[in-house]
Each structure stands twice: as structure tokens, then as C-alpha cells.
C-alpha positions in Angstrom: -2.1 0.6 -10.7 1.6 1.3 -11.4 3.5 3.3 -8.8 4.5 6.9 -9.6 8.0 7.6 -10.8 8.7 9.7 -7.7 7.7 9.8 -4.0 6.4 13.1 -2.6 9.7 13.6 -0.8 11.7 13.1 -3.9 9.4 15.5 -5.8 9.8 18.2 -3.2 13.6 18.0 -3.5 13.5 18.2 -7.3 11.1 21.2 -7.2 13.4 22.9 -4.7 16.3 22.6 -7.2 14.2 24.8 -9.5 13.4 27.3 -6.8 9.8 26.0 -6.5 8.2 25.5 -3.1 5.6 22.8 -3.6 4.5 19.5 -2.2 2.6 17.4 -4.6 0.7 14.4 -3.3 1.2 10.7 -4.2 -2.0 10.9 -6.2 -0.8 13.9 -8.2 2.5 12.2 -8.8 0.7 9.1 -10.2 -1.3 11.3 -12.5 1.8 13.1 -13.7 3.5 9.7 -14.2 0.5 8.6 -16.2 0.6 11.8 -18.3 4.3 11.1 -19.2 3.6 7.5 -20.2 0.7 8.6 -22.4 3.0 10.9 -24.4 4.5 7.7 -25.9 6.8 7.4 -28.9 9.9 7.5 -26.7 13.3 6.4 -28.1 14.2 2.8 -27.7 12.1 0.2 -25.9 11.3 -0.4 -22.2 14.4 -1.6 -20.3 12.3 -4.6 -19.1 9.3 -5.6 -21.2 7.4 -6.5 -18.0 7.8 -3.0 -16.4 4.6 -1.0 -16.1 6.0 2.5 -16.8 7.6 3.8 -20.0 10.9 4.5 -18.3 13.7 3.4 -17.9 14.5 2.7 -21.6 17.0 0.4 -23.2 18.8 3.3 -24.7 20.3 6.4 -23.1 20.3 10.0 -24.1 23.3 12.2 -23.6 25.0 11.3 -20.2 22.0 9.5 -18.6 23.0 6.4 -16.7 21.7 3.2 -18.2 18.9 1.2 -16.6 17.4 4.1 -14.5 14.8 6.7 -15.1 16.7 9.8 -16.4 16.8 12.8 -14.1 15.2 15.1 -16.6 12.3 12.8 -16.9 11.9 12.8 -13.1 12.0 16.6 -13.1 9.3 16.6 -15.8 7.1 14.4 -13.6 7.7 16.6 -10.5 6.9 19.8 -12.4 3.7 18.3 -13.8 2.6 17.1 -10.4 3.3 20.6 -9.1 1.1 22.0 -11.8 -1.7 19.7 -10.8 -1.4 20.7 -7.1 -1.5 24.5 -7.6 -4.2 26.9 -8.3 -3.2 29.1 -11.3 -4.5 32.5 -10.6 -2.1 35.4 -10.7 -2.5 38.1 -8.1 -5.3 40.7 -8.6 -3.8 44.1 -9.1 -7.0 46.1 -9.4 -10.8 45.5 -9.2 -13.7 47.6 -10.3 -17.2 46.9 -9.0 -19.1 48.7 -11.7 -18.9 46.5 -14.9 -16.9 43.9 -12.9 -13.5 44.7 -14.3 -10.6 42.7 -12.7 -7.0 43.1 -13.7 -4.4 40.4 -12.9 -0.7 41.1 -12.6 2.1 38.7 -13.4 1.8 35.1 -14.2 0.2 32.2 -12.3 2.3 29.9 -10.2 2.1 27.1 -12.8 3.5 29.2 -15.6 7.1 28.8 -14.3 6.7 25.0 -14.3 5.4 25.1 -17.9 8.4 27.1 -19.1 10.8 24.7 -17.3 9.2 21.6 -18.7 9.3 22.6 -22.4 12.8 21.1 -23.2 13.2 18.5 -20.5 11.9 15.6 -22.7 13.9 16.7 -25.8 15.9 13.7 -27.0 13.6 11.2 -25.4 10.9 11.5 -28.0 10.8 9.1 -30.9 11.1 9.9 -34.6 8.4 11.9 -36.4 6.7 15.1 -35.4 6.6 15.2 -31.7 4.8 17.7 -29.5 6.6 18.3 -26.2 4.4 19.7 -23.5 
């Protein structure tokens, strides 16, 4: 089983940079790393044909340093692992026992991570119609 792109300590620091207090586990980070690799159709080729993960690549995007996993890709993995680690129920603002009505206020904790992830992989996806999660 390939190692995750990040350690839990690294992921916590990356999440903190986005104002998110989370601590994903190693297992969640491996799942998030697997999710990234399954997206496929990334620009270029693997930097080393023998590497288990999709990154680093043999090409760079924007100002990324060559030969390393780009910071935005690491952020995507950290945010995805955070989403796996959190329950996604917004706070209840009102309840009604008769007819079981429940009203939720705001957004769930994972919605912020979803909004942040949308453009992180832009530029790394290959040609053709690509769906960025």
C-alpha cells in the first residue's frame, strides 16, 4: 500500500493555513491520496516511472518546484482527508416534535473544504473535459 502524500502533522499545518481546525488520521490521508490518484489524466508523466503515487510529475505548473509534489496538490489531499474525518451536519436552529420538523442553520463543516478544493487542481488536469472535485 503506497504511503499518503502527507503525514497527519503536515496535514494539520496545511489545514490551519486555511483556518480549519482538523486532525485527519493517517488512514484518512491514505484514502484522500488514493482519491487524488484516481482522478487521473494529470499533465505530464510521473517524475519516476517506479513511483506509486501520481505526483510528482515530470512537468511543472506555474511556479511549482520541479520534482516535488506541488503545494496545491498537498492542500487538496489535506482538505479531502479533513472532509473524511468530519461529520457534516450543520447546527440545528429549530425542532418541532409534532410532524418531526427540523431546521438546520448554516453549512456543515465540510462545505468550506469543498469550496476551497474546487480550483486547487486547476492546471494539473490533462487535456479534454475534466471534472475537478
